[in-house]
DRENBATOR-67274 format. One line per 10 residues: number of its first residue (from 1); for each residue x, y, z of C-alpha. Coordinates in nm, 4 decimals. Layout:
BEGIN
NUM> X/Y/Z ~ ...
//
This chain:
BEGIN
1> 4.4142/3.2424/-2.7586 ~ 4.5866/2.9182/-2.6729 ~ 4.7306/2.8821/-2.3250 ~ 5.1009/2.9394/-2.3041 ~ 5.3287/2.6409/-2.2601 ~ 5.4139/2.5455/-1.9044 ~ 5.7353/2.6918/-1.7743 ~ 6.0264/2.4839/-1.6484 ~ 6.2675/2.2278/-1.7982 ~ 6.1251/2.0678/-2.1086
11> 6.1877/1.7172/-1.9839 ~ 5.9645/1.7715/-1.6781 ~ 5.6701/1.9380/-1.8502 ~ 5.3602/1.7197/-1.8262 ~ 5.1545/1.6789/-2.1434 ~ 4.8427/1.8959/-2.1517 ~ 4.5558/1.6532/-2.2059 ~ 4.2782/1.9087/-2.1524 ~ 4.3462/2.2490/-2.3004 ~ 4.1371/2.5646/-2.3316
21> 3.8753/2.4588/-2.0791 ~ 3.6354/2.7243/-1.9598 ~ 3.6062/2.5661/-1.6148 ~ 3.7964/2.2896/-1.4376 ~ 3.6296/2.1490/-1.1250 ~ 3.8547/1.9709/-0.8760 ~ 3.6621/1.6923/-0.7028 ~ 3.3828/1.4659/-0.8237 ~ 3.1919/1.4427/-0.4969 ~ 2.8469/1.5955/-0.4429
31> 2.9730/1.9557/-0.4449 ~ 3.1682/1.9153/-0.7671 ~ 2.8940/1.7247/-0.9468 ~ 2.6226/1.9679/-0.8389 ~ 2.8356/2.2594/-0.9576 ~ 2.8898/2.0966/-1.2958 ~ 2.5131/2.0485/-1.3334 ~ 2.4462/2.4096/-1.2319 ~ 2.6978/2.5611/-1.4717 ~ 2.5982/2.3500/-1.7699
41> 2.2323/2.4307/-1.6999 ~ 2.2906/2.8029/-1.7492 ~ 2.5758/2.7784/-2.0037 ~ 2.5128/2.4622/-2.2088 ~ 2.8156/2.5142/-2.4343 ~ 3.0622/2.5560/-2.1494 ~ 3.3840/2.3548/-2.1919 ~ 3.3906/2.1868/-1.8540 ~ 3.5724/1.9014/-1.6850 ~ 3.5349/1.7491/-1.3393
51> 3.8547/1.5820/-1.2193 ~ 3.7848/1.3015/-0.9731 ~ 4.0708/1.1339/-0.7885 ~ 3.8916/0.8025/-0.7384 ~ 3.9451/0.5420/-1.0103 ~ 3.5774/0.4509/-1.0474 ~ 3.2311/0.4767/-0.8986 ~ 3.2172/0.2582/-0.5887 ~ 2.9431/0.1432/-0.3537 ~ 2.9212/0.3327/-0.0260
61> 2.6773/0.2349/0.2409 ~ 2.6046/0.5280/0.4725 ~ 2.3627/0.8123/0.4216 ~ 2.3301/1.1864/0.4087 ~ 2.0702/1.3935/0.5899 ~ 1.8713/1.5954/0.3372 ~ 1.7108/1.9077/0.4807 ~ 1.4835/2.1733/0.3298 ~ 1.7703/2.3891/0.2010 ~ 1.9464/2.0990/0.0311
71> 1.6180/1.9788/-0.1161 ~ 1.5381/2.3237/-0.2569 ~ 1.8850/2.3436/-0.4076 ~ 1.8552/2.0041/-0.5763 ~ 1.5115/2.0977/-0.7059 ~ 1.6647/2.4145/-0.8507 ~ 1.9267/2.2034/-1.0299 ~ 1.6856/1.9405/-1.1626 ~ 1.3645/1.8180/-0.9923 ~ 1.4417/1.4624/-1.1018
81> 1.7411/1.4503/-0.8668 ~ 1.5257/1.5340/-0.5669 ~ 1.2456/1.2979/-0.6672 ~ 1.4876/1.0092/-0.7042 ~ 1.6435/1.0703/-0.3636 ~ 1.3078/1.1083/-0.1904 ~ 1.1899/0.7802/-0.3397 ~ 1.4868/0.5985/-0.1847 ~ 1.5093/0.7908/0.1415 ~ 1.4296/0.6846/0.4954
91> 1.1915/0.8919/0.7070 ~ 1.2915/0.8308/1.0655 ~ 0.9944/0.7553/1.2929 ~ 1.1343/0.8604/1.6306 ~ 1.4521/0.9533/1.8179 ~ 1.5234/0.7416/2.1260 ~ 1.8083/0.7850/2.3750 ~ 1.9588/0.5328/2.6169 ~ 2.1959/0.5158/2.9114 ~ 2.5024/0.3690/2.7405
101> 2.5962/0.1507/3.0403 ~ 2.2673/0.0118/3.1656 ~ 2.0948/0.0206/2.8268 ~ 1.7853/0.1742/2.9872 ~ 1.5869/0.4017/2.7577 ~ 1.5173/0.7451/2.8952 ~ 1.1464/0.8357/2.8956 ~ 1.1577/1.1287/2.6526 ~ 1.0908/1.0490/2.2873 ~ 1.0995/1.2823/1.9916
111> 0.8562/1.1707/1.7232 ~ 0.9118/1.2691/1.3626 ~ 0.5775/1.2975/1.1832 ~ 0.6993/1.3606/0.8319 ~ 0.3455/1.4253/0.7071 ~ 0.3249/1.7390/0.9212 ~ 0.6493/1.8825/0.7852 ~ 0.5357/1.7935/0.4354 ~ 0.2179/1.9966/0.4749 ~ 0.3924/2.2892/0.6422
121> 0.7077/2.3149/0.4294 ~ 0.6314/2.1095/0.1209 ~ 0.9246/1.8887/0.2208 ~ 1.0207/1.6591/0.5090 ~ 1.3818/1.5936/0.6195 ~ 1.5062/1.2452/0.5447 ~ 1.8164/1.0289/0.5206 ~ 1.9104/0.9446/0.1627 ~ 2.1499/0.6596/0.0766 ~ 2.4893/0.7982/-0.0147
131> 2.5131/0.5842/-0.3252 ~ 2.1724/0.7084/-0.4438 ~ 2.2827/1.0696/-0.4017 ~ 2.5993/1.0079/-0.5975 ~ 2.4205/0.8175/-0.8740 ~ 2.1419/1.0752/-0.9096 ~ 2.3938/1.3564/-0.9505 ~ 2.6184/1.1672/-1.1904 ~ 2.3185/1.0785/-1.4065 ~ 2.2603/1.4518/-1.4676
141> 2.6233/1.5357/-1.5486 ~ 2.6676/1.5509/-1.9288 ~ 2.8557/1.2631/-2.0854 ~ 3.2304/1.3168/-2.1050 ~ 3.2502/1.5816/-1.8326 ~ 3.3611/1.3574/-1.5429 ~ 3.7168/1.2227/-1.5535 ~ 3.7972/0.9461/-1.3055 ~ 4.1468/0.8657/-1.1785 ~ 4.2668/1.2274/-1.1989
151> 4.4113/1.3586/-0.8723 ~ 4.4967/1.7278/-0.8974 ~ 4.8280/1.7808/-0.7192 ~ 4.8915/2.1481/-0.7912 ~ 4.7198/2.4581/-0.9257 ~ 4.8988/2.7658/-1.0553 ~ 4.7733/3.0752/-1.2280 ~ 4.7307/3.4519/-1.2247 ~ 4.6940/3.6276/-0.8928 ~ 4.7445/3.3266/-0.6678
161> 5.0850/3.4367/-0.5410 ~ 5.0554/3.6219/-0.2136 ~ 4.6998/3.5021/-0.1384 ~ 4.8013/3.3373/0.1865 ~ 5.0052/3.6349/0.3015 ~ 4.7223/3.8786/0.2323 ~ 4.4745/3.6706/0.4300 ~ 4.7188/3.6402/0.7194 ~ 4.7656/4.0170/0.7256 ~ 4.3911/4.0739/0.7105
171> 4.3426/3.8418/1.0063 ~ 4.5468/4.0835/1.2182 ~ 4.3190/4.3765/1.1361 ~ 4.0260/4.4720/1.3653 ~ 3.7099/4.3013/1.2479 ~ 3.3983/4.5160/1.1997 ~ 3.0388/4.4066/1.1927 ~ 2.9262/4.1790/0.9131 ~ 2.8162/4.3877/0.6202 ~ 2.5817/4.1265/0.4812
181> 2.2635/3.9643/0.6007 ~ 2.2552/3.5885/0.6339 ~ 1.9515/3.5849/0.4054 ~ 1.7315/3.2908/0.3201 ~ 1.9261/3.1588/0.0242 ~ 1.7314/3.3595/-0.2324 ~ 1.9393/3.4692/-0.5282 ~ 1.7179/3.7155/-0.7053 ~ 1.5308/3.7164/-1.0309 ~ 1.6880/3.5526/-1.3316
191> 1.8186/3.7577/-1.6188 ~ 1.8656/3.6328/-1.9734 ~ 2.1020/3.3338/-1.9805 ~ 2.4652/3.4263/-2.0304 ~ 2.6185/3.3369/-2.3638 ~ 2.9010/3.0873/-2.3308 ~ 3.2274/3.2750/-2.3456 ~ 3.0863/3.6113/-2.2462 ~ 3.2972/3.7508/-1.9675 ~ 3.5023/3.4327/-1.9509
201> 3.8620/3.4497/-1.8392 ~ 3.9185/3.8172/-1.9087 ~ 4.1846/3.9912/-1.7032 ~ 4.1949/4.3585/-1.6182 ~ 4.3415/4.4421/-1.9574 ~ 4.0941/4.2241/-2.1457 ~ 4.3510/3.9476/-2.2076 ~ 4.2584/3.5902/-2.1298 ~ 4.4222/3.4395/-1.8223 ~ 4.4823/3.0706/-1.7649
211> 4.5215/2.8344/-1.4744 ~ 4.7273/2.5174/-1.4969 ~ 4.6433/2.2020/-1.3051 ~ 4.9008/1.9309/-1.2579 ~ 4.7265/1.5952/-1.2357 ~ 4.8389/1.2483/-1.1265 ~ 4.6393/1.0393/-1.3703 ~ 4.5873/0.6688/-1.3088 ~ 4.6617/0.4648/-1.6167 ~ 4.6874/0.0911/-1.6922
221> 5.0406/0.1446/-1.8228 ~ 5.2198/0.4554/-1.6983 ~ 5.5043/0.4038/-1.9426 ~ 5.2855/0.4205/-2.2493 ~ 5.0175/0.6550/-2.1256 ~ 4.7366/0.3960/-2.1252 ~ 4.4198/0.5922/-2.0461 ~ 4.4622/0.9300/-2.2055 ~ 4.1606/1.1191/-2.3131 ~ 3.9303/1.4099/-2.2806
231> 3.8736/1.6933/-2.5188 ~ 4.1836/1.8801/-2.6169 ~ 4.4056/1.5710/-2.5963 ~ 4.7366/1.6252/-2.7665 ~ 4.9460/1.3763/-2.9549 ~ 5.2128/1.1498/-2.8099 ~ 5.4652/1.3264/-2.5890 ~ 5.7437/1.2298/-2.3550 ~ 5.5742/1.1746/-2.0229 ~ 5.6899/1.3533/-1.7121
241> 5.7769/1.1332/-1.4145 ~ 5.4984/1.1092/-1.1584 ~ 5.5193/1.3636/-0.8750 ~ 5.6320/1.2544/-0.5268 ~ 5.3708/1.0434/-0.3519 ~ 5.2042/0.9361/-0.6757 ~ 5.0964/0.5748/-0.6796 ~ 5.2478/0.3240/-0.9189 ~ 5.0530/0.3137/-1.2414 ~ 5.0183/0.6923/-1.2551
251> 5.1607/0.9578/-1.4791 ~ 5.1663/1.3348/-1.4494 ~ 4.9529/1.5264/-1.6983 ~ 4.8067/1.8762/-1.7056 ~ 4.4935/2.0736/-1.7799 ~ 4.4491/2.4434/-1.8521 ~ 4.1359/2.6379/-1.7757 ~ 4.0162/2.9957/-1.7538 ~ 3.8451/2.9248/-1.4220 ~ 3.9024/2.6681/-1.1484
261> 3.6497/2.5582/-0.8858 ~ 3.7989/2.3570/-0.6011 ~ 3.5408/2.1208/-0.4538 ~ 3.8000/1.8833/-0.3152 ~ 3.6525/1.8309/0.0279 ~ 3.7355/1.8696/0.3938 ~ 4.1105/1.8464/0.3486 ~ 4.1186/2.0456/0.0269 ~ 4.4660/2.0239/-0.1205 ~ 4.3895/2.3386/-0.3173
271> 4.3164/2.5332/-0.0010 ~ 4.6212/2.4004/0.1787 ~ 4.8657/2.4635/-0.1034 ~ 4.7260/2.7689/-0.2840 ~ 4.4856/2.9597/-0.0602 ~ 4.5123/3.0358/0.3127 ~ 4.6878/2.7075/0.3926 ~ 4.4339/2.6297/0.6609 ~ 4.3779/2.2600/0.7211 ~ 4.0795/2.1785/0.9420
281> 4.1613/2.1728/1.3134 ~ 4.1436/1.8422/1.4952 ~ 3.8710/1.8533/1.7625 ~ 4.0203/1.5886/1.9894 ~ 3.7455/1.3426/1.9047 ~ 3.7486/1.0251/1.6969 ~ 3.4573/0.8782/1.5036 ~ 3.3983/0.5264/1.3782 ~ 3.1416/0.4346/1.1139 ~ 3.0143/0.0895/1.0245
291> 2.7375/-0.0310/0.7940 ~ 2.5157/-0.3387/0.8130 ~ 2.2928/-0.4890/0.5460 ~ 1.9690/-0.6841/0.5263 ~ 2.1703/-0.9948/0.4460 ~ 2.3832/-0.9503/0.7585 ~ 2.0700/-0.9637/0.9736 ~ 1.8704/-1.2267/0.7826 ~ 2.1646/-1.4682/0.7778 ~ 2.2113/-1.4334/1.1517
301> 2.5706/-1.3136/1.1134 ~ 2.4871/-0.9865/1.2899 ~ 2.2513/-0.9881/1.5893 ~ 2.0156/-0.6928/1.6282 ~ 2.0061/-0.5476/1.9806 ~ 1.6738/-0.5765/2.1621 ~ 1.6242/-0.1985/2.1480 ~ 1.6513/-0.1943/1.7670 ~ 1.4906/-0.5188/1.6537 ~ 1.1289/-0.3948/1.6509
311> 1.2259/-0.0342/1.5744 ~ 1.4631/-0.0408/1.2787 ~ 1.3420/0.2954/1.1481 ~ 1.4051/0.4782/1.4737 ~ 1.7196/0.6813/1.5358 ~ 1.8843/0.5247/1.8420 ~ 2.1455/0.7029/2.0567 ~ 2.3401/0.5541/2.3492 ~ 2.5132/0.8245/2.5520 ~ 2.6903/0.8777/2.8817
321> 2.4504/0.9429/3.1689 ~ 2.4786/1.2100/3.4337 ~ 2.5983/1.1089/3.7806 ~ 2.2424/1.0307/3.8909 ~ 2.1749/0.8184/3.5810 ~ 1.9613/1.0796/3.4084 ~ 2.0051/1.2188/3.0599 ~ 2.2629/1.5019/3.0692 ~ 2.1675/1.8414/2.9188 ~ 2.4388/1.8242/2.6501
331> 2.5352/1.5588/2.3973 ~ 2.8447/1.4472/2.5858 ~ 3.1921/1.3462/2.4710 ~ 3.1049/0.9890/2.3803 ~ 2.8078/0.8314/2.2102 ~ 2.6758/0.5764/1.9636 ~ 2.4106/0.6463/1.6994 ~ 2.2378/0.3739/1.4971 ~ 2.0051/0.4667/1.2129 ~ 1.8671/0.3359/0.8845
341> 1.9828/0.4686/0.5488 ~ 1.7715/0.2317/0.3399 ~ 1.4590/0.0272/0.4050 ~ 1.3489/-0.1036/0.0669 ~ 1.4479/-0.1552/-0.2954 ~ 1.7689/-0.3201/-0.4088 ~ 1.9532/-0.2511/-0.0831 ~ 1.6794/-0.3576/0.1584 ~ 1.7319/-0.2592/0.5202 ~ 2.0683/-0.0960/0.5769
351> 2.1756/0.0343/0.9153 ~ 2.4703/0.2565/0.9942 ~ 2.6334/0.2890/1.3341 ~ 2.8298/0.6007/1.4195 ~ 3.0482/0.5950/1.7302 ~ 3.2389/0.8901/1.8729 ~ 3.4790/0.9200/2.1654 ~ 3.7591/1.1531/2.2819 ~ 4.1196/1.0554/2.2181 ~ 4.1557/1.0110/2.5940
361> 3.9371/0.6995/2.5616 ~ 4.1925/0.5492/2.3241 ~ 4.4748/0.6408/2.5604 ~ 4.2939/0.4717/2.8504 ~ 4.2726/0.1579/2.6348 ~ 4.6468/0.1771/2.5701 ~ 4.6033/0.2839/2.2084 ~ 4.7722/0.5679/2.0233 ~ 4.6100/0.8376/1.8205 ~ 4.6661/0.8692/1.5337
371> 4.6426/0.5038/1.4406 ~ 4.9880/0.3682/1.3566 ~ 5.0167/0.2441/1.0027 ~ 5.2034/-0.0655/0.8886 ~ 5.5594/-0.0639/1.0173 ~ 5.4747/0.1368/1.3288 ~ 5.4766/0.4801/1.1648 ~ 5.2161/0.7345/1.2622 ~ 4.9978/0.8707/0.9826 ~ 4.9429/0.7294/0.6374
381> 4.6426/0.5612/0.4936 ~ 4.6003/0.2478/0.7029 ~ 4.4506/-0.0645/0.5608 ~ 4.1995/0.0621/0.3121 ~ 4.0290/0.3480/0.1352 ~ 3.6982/0.5162/0.1879 ~ 3.5718/0.4097/-0.1503 ~ 3.6114/0.0466/-0.0584 ~ 3.4856/0.0661/0.2965 ~ 3.1143/0.0898/0.2404
391> 3.0925/0.3829/0.4813 ~ 3.0805/0.7552/0.4339 ~ 3.0521/1.0392/0.6789 ~ 2.8011/1.3072/0.5860 ~ 3.0316/1.5668/0.7357 ~ 3.2551/1.5373/0.4325 ~ 2.9695/1.4940/0.1911 ~ 2.9865/1.8620/0.0745 ~ 3.2868/1.7832/-0.1345 ~ 3.3818/1.4407/-0.0160
401> 3.2893/1.1061/-0.1610 ~ 3.5564/0.9469/-0.3763 ~ 3.7612/1.2668/-0.4020 ~ 3.8074/1.2868/-0.0293 ~ 3.8608/0.9128/-0.0152 ~ 4.1505/0.9315/-0.2542 ~ 4.2952/1.2331/-0.0740 ~ 4.2773/1.0392/0.2488 ~ 4.5036/0.7659/0.1184 ~ 4.7894/0.9847/0.0030
411> 5.1261/0.9081/0.1558 ~ 5.3017/1.2443/0.1261 ~ 5.4624/1.2665/0.4699 ~ 5.5403/1.6353/0.4188 ~ 5.1759/1.7175/0.4829 ~ 5.0213/1.7617/0.8296 ~ 4.9505/1.4366/1.0082 ~ 4.5844/1.5340/1.0532 ~ 4.5396/1.5315/0.6777 ~ 4.6523/1.1715/0.6692
421> 4.3905/1.0728/0.9236 ~ 4.0675/1.1277/0.7382 ~ 4.0044/0.7556/0.7382 ~ 4.1421/0.4172/0.8435 ~ 3.9536/0.1023/0.7557 ~ 3.9437/-0.2625/0.8385 ~ 4.0080/-0.4893/1.1342 ~ 4.2323/-0.2392/1.3144 ~ 3.9606/0.0280/1.3055 ~ 3.7010/-0.2196/1.4348
431> 3.9302/-0.3441/1.7119 ~ 3.9939/0.0129/1.8268 ~ 3.6204/0.0902/1.8262 ~ 3.5555/-0.2153/2.0450 ~ 3.8428/-0.1214/2.2768 ~ 3.6757/0.2090/2.3703 ~ 3.3245/0.0637/2.4120 ~ 3.3664/-0.2024/2.6777 ~ 3.0951/-0.0219/2.8759 ~ 2.8172/-0.0757/2.6185
441> 2.5331/-0.3223/2.6791 ~ 2.6366/-0.6695/2.5621 ~ 2.3873/-0.6955/2.2759 ~ 2.4794/-0.3519/2.1400 ~ 2.8499/-0.4292/2.1519 ~ 2.7886/-0.7678/1.9886 ~ 2.6344/-0.5903/1.6885 ~ 2.9411/-0.3703/1.6532 ~ 3.1764/-0.6683/1.6897 ~ 2.9939/-0.8637/1.4151
451> 3.0236/-0.5830/1.1599 ~ 3.2356/-0.6921/0.8605 ~ 3.5729/-0.5173/0.9175 ~ 3.5937/-0.3934/0.5591 ~ 3.2854/-0.1832/0.6303 ~ 3.4300/-0.0057/0.9332 ~ 3.6206/0.3218/0.9168 ~ 3.7931/0.5424/1.1739 ~ 3.8014/0.9197/1.1331 ~ 3.9409/1.2104/1.3261
461> 3.6830/1.4894/1.3618 ~ 3.8083/1.8179/1.2194 ~ 3.6590/2.1565/1.1314 ~ 3.7582/2.4984/1.0074 ~ 3.7434/2.7492/1.2961 ~ 3.4859/3.0248/1.2712 ~ 3.7593/3.2881/1.2395 ~ 3.8639/3.1457/0.9010 ~ 3.5294/3.2589/0.7533 ~ 3.6627/3.5878/0.6160
471> 3.6061/3.7714/0.2892 ~ 3.8688/3.6727/0.0350 ~ 3.9309/3.3248/0.1762 ~ 3.7053/3.1445/-0.0725 ~ 3.7577/3.3382/-0.3958 ~ 4.0543/3.4996/-0.5647 ~ 4.0559/3.5922/-0.9313 ~ 3.9328/3.2965/-1.1316 ~ 3.9712/3.0388/-0.8546 ~ 3.6873/2.9524/-0.6169
481> 3.6671/2.7212/-0.3156 ~ 3.3261/2.5601/-0.2768 ~ 3.1517/2.3088/-0.0494 ~ 3.3583/2.1592/0.2312 ~ 3.6746/2.2974/0.0730 ~ 3.5441/2.6423/0.1701 ~ 3.3298/2.5904/0.4770 ~ 3.3602/2.2607/0.6580 ~ 3.2189/2.3062/1.0033 ~ 3.0814/2.1042/1.2923
491> 2.9147/1.7705/1.2051 ~ 2.5625/1.9154/1.2145 ~ 2.4275/1.7514/0.8988 ~ 2.4561/2.0651/0.6870 ~ 2.7742/1.9906/0.4900 ~ 2.6164/1.8440/0.1764 ~ 2.3084/2.0663/0.1988 ~ 2.5150/2.3850/0.1981 ~ 2.7252/2.2479/-0.0886 ~ 2.4089/2.2057/-0.2961
501> 2.3146/2.5634/-0.2086 ~ 2.6623/2.6744/-0.3196 ~ 2.6103/2.5196/-0.6618 ~ 2.2590/2.6586/-0.7120 ~ 2.3571/3.0123/-0.6082 ~ 2.6655/3.0054/-0.8314 ~ 2.4601/2.8921/-1.1292 ~ 2.2086/3.1733/-1.0774 ~ 2.4820/3.4358/-1.0457 ~ 2.6602/3.3095/-1.3572
511> 2.3339/3.3287/-1.5501 ~ 2.2835/3.6918/-1.4461 ~ 2.6401/3.8218/-1.4459 ~ 2.8301/3.5860/-1.6762 ~ 3.1284/3.3735/-1.5792 ~ 3.3853/3.6163/-1.4407 ~ 3.6107/3.6951/-1.1491 ~ 3.3535/3.9499/-1.0346 ~ 3.0894/3.6758/-1.0248 ~ 3.3122/3.4596/-0.8051
521> 3.3626/3.7524/-0.5667 ~ 2.9877/3.8210/-0.5611 ~ 2.9209/3.4550/-0.4847 ~ 3.1570/3.4631/-0.1872 ~ 3.0018/3.7846/-0.0556 ~ 2.6554/3.6266/-0.0718 ~ 2.7438/3.2863/0.0656 ~ 2.9830/3.3634/0.3494 ~ 2.7429/3.5274/0.6006 ~ 2.4669/3.2724/0.5394
531> 2.6942/2.9694/0.5716 ~ 2.8537/3.1123/0.8839 ~ 2.5129/3.1792/1.0392 ~ 2.4046/2.8175/0.9795 ~ 2.7304/2.6454/1.0677 ~ 2.7963/2.8384/1.3886 ~ 2.4474/2.9005/1.5192 ~ 2.4586/2.9597/1.8940 ~ 2.0870/3.0241/1.9436 ~ 1.8961/2.8047/2.1911
541> 1.7762/2.4944/2.0137 ~ 1.9422/2.6120/1.6908 ~ 1.6266/2.8084/1.6153 ~ 1.8061/3.0765/1.4105 ~ 1.9701/2.8349/1.1678 ~ 1.6568/2.6192/1.1526 ~ 1.4580/2.9228/1.0396 ~ 1.7191/2.9985/0.7725 ~ 1.7158/2.6396/0.6493 ~ 1.3396/2.6102/0.6340
551> 1.2888/2.9462/0.4589 ~ 1.5353/2.8745/0.1773 ~ 1.4332/3.0101/-0.1638 ~ 1.6497/2.9396/-0.4675 ~ 1.6157/3.0319/-0.8316 ~ 1.5454/2.7404/-1.0655 ~ 1.8284/2.6893/-1.3132 ~ 1.6243/2.4766/-1.5535 ~ 1.4197/2.6091/-1.8415 ~ 1.0466/2.5293/-1.8140
561> 1.0294/2.5145/-2.1924 ~ 1.3071/2.2558/-2.2103 ~ 1.1392/2.0438/-1.9443 ~ 0.8053/2.0655/-2.1237 ~ 0.9751/1.9444/-2.4399 ~ 1.0681/1.6234/-2.2549 ~ 0.7107/1.5625/-2.1428 ~ 0.5335/1.2322/-2.1789 ~ 0.4048/0.9383/-1.9830 ~ 0.7076/0.7085/-1.9961
571> 0.9409/0.6361/-1.7070 ~ 1.2117/0.8643/-1.8520 ~ 0.9792/1.1615/-1.8991 ~ 0.9921/1.4492/-1.6550 ~ 0.6650/1.6381/-1.6808 ~ 0.3289/1.4675/-1.7300 ~ 0.1571/1.5757/-2.0513 ~ -0.1025/1.7932/-1.8747 ~ 0.1667/1.9836/-1.6823 ~ 0.3680/2.0299/-2.0003
581> 0.0585/2.1734/-2.1704 ~ 0.0150/2.4199/-1.8809 ~ 0.3784/2.5255/-1.9107 ~ 0.3591/2.5716/-2.2863 ~ 0.0421/2.7785/-2.2541 ~ 0.2074/3.0070/-1.9978 ~ 0.5127/3.0505/-2.2180 ~ 0.2961/3.1252/-2.5224 ~ 0.1315/3.4017/-2.3180 ~ 0.4714/3.5443/-2.2248
591> 0.4356/3.4323/-1.8618 ~ 0.7693/3.2645/-1.7928 ~ 0.7402/3.2969/-1.4150 ~ 0.4010/3.1256/-1.4216 ~ 0.5547/2.8490/-1.6328 ~ 0.8230/2.7981/-1.3667 ~ 0.5666/2.7957/-1.0895 ~ 0.3664/2.5312/-1.2751 ~ 0.6719/2.3062/-1.2730 ~ 0.7388/2.3779/-0.9059
601> 0.3777/2.3032/-0.8107 ~ 0.4003/1.9738/-0.9949 ~ 0.7358/1.8929/-0.8300 ~ 0.6024/1.9587/-0.4790 ~ 0.2899/1.7541/-0.5519 ~ 0.5080/1.4704/-0.6812 ~ 0.7165/1.4784/-0.3612 ~ 0.4008/1.4570/-0.1494 ~ 0.2853/1.1624/-0.3585 ~ 0.6152/0.9772/-0.3196
611> 0.6502/1.0433/0.0515 ~ 0.2831/0.9704/0.1150 ~ 0.3185/0.6259/-0.0373 ~ 0.6210/0.5548/0.1834 ~ 0.4418/0.6662/0.4984 ~ 0.1082/0.4968/0.4301 ~ -0.0079/0.2969/0.7294 ~ 0.2691/0.4236/0.9540 ~ 0.1820/0.4206/1.3260 ~ 0.3636/0.6651/1.5517
621> 0.4447/0.6257/1.9196 ~ 0.3454/0.8944/2.1660 ~ 0.5917/1.1811/2.1922 ~ 0.7381/1.2685/2.5332 ~ 0.9161/1.6016/2.5804 ~ 1.2740/1.5960/2.7125 ~ 1.3723/1.7818/3.0314 ~ 1.3877/2.1636/2.9831 ~ 1.7216/2.2824/2.8428 ~ 1.8122/1.9454/2.6892
631> 2.0265/1.9735/2.3767 ~ 1.8924/1.7457/2.1052 ~ 2.0114/1.6585/1.7563 ~ 1.8655/1.8744/1.4776
//
């Protein structure tokens, strides 16, 4: 059945460039890309599109912390993704903390012996370059699935009316105990792969139901329709005018799909306009990010502080001291972190600095928050975009990247001001960062001041309150919120990792249950308690969430037989010939689980080999325990 024509005056109907899609994914960041990989792994014939607001792939310079749960999820999607990231990752040697006025290092030192974690867990946490993460995921997305320059401005479809009102009413009801266990991420044994189309888009009466996406599509010539495309493209039509707030050089087009997955990041437009309407709450804190390259240091343009120069692979934190000059028990309201996101390869050494301070610090410096944009107005996009800044905050990594970058530069003044403040870039952001850090040691502040302005961004810190984690908030009918669009929380390094889990669990459920509204509801029921337990862990030392993260078990979405068929000794091959022979023998004997385990054993051995080569010859300093009760970073 073809989707019905859009309602409304004929002259304003956008042309449908992508019709009869099985799934439309909003957002081409890590969450959206991982979901596309997961779904196509279990349903290879799925008609799928990922709509990415950014016009192209751009270089971004910061990193993302990759923990055991994120690693297991990526391995479940495709072991090659994990191997590539591990090969480019940085394994931090130690965590040092300093008095941010005197510059004196406190005596405690947390040492990170990655070899020990590798032996115990089969994986060691690391920092992977953001660009490497993006490239590794995009390389596994089938050709023609990702559409750049397509900003989804509206979603409509069956059952979406009244969603917000129902959630608001439910919020007034007494809340009982959670009916689900947080679990360890396991998603059960795999059933036979679902056949594409089985259970797809069927309503209660068996009729197919459709969702319509309105899209502001960038095009070289908006009057002639320049860059049309995609499967299902129709012939020439009269183009609708671009919607309010659409940039010049855009036109409004449409897509229709049986299912929609919104992975459009922290400030998900889909959530704000279709679901519960909840934008993340501003936490009263501002963060600045800057990135520095090997060339910056080698040329002498950027001086390395004395604390960093011999210890580039340490994680350095300057924080406000207690009244007696000692390290306070908490993390404090202001701080500066400096850490490496790359140490070798094409990028060479790359350091990122991450500064945070309360808005009161800006007020004391005579500066307003939010940052005024050109012309003195508050809000707007400032002087640049995230995709051009060379920085990226991991907190938005679950569904961020270019999608969130493009969302951050919208100029629709009808939206909440906080949504406009996801990022400001350039000389104004750098000047404001320096204005609130006059207390820093001179050599540390000199490094910040020498950072190229185009690689500095200012962000307001936001999060969804814990009370928004309620059943029915992430899934309704054939629409699903995923990644940061569903569960952005405190900046604890878990955003991207939980997004990868989201994708892997969804793929496993679709394989067992088919693609259906019931599957979306089952996914939400499984994910919500676990994500909440990790994001809002209140246990001492975060021991509860750490246990959940480290015990993650996820069902592989790949076929061992398909991987064995790609075996060989070349650089593009996945399995070595001897491993492929082991897999084929197990499959011939009807032992599919043993075939999977053979691949997993090889993957874990390969990770140990890669990490071992990176850590060879590493000398560690002596660890010194912090004072009892000290809150440390995960």
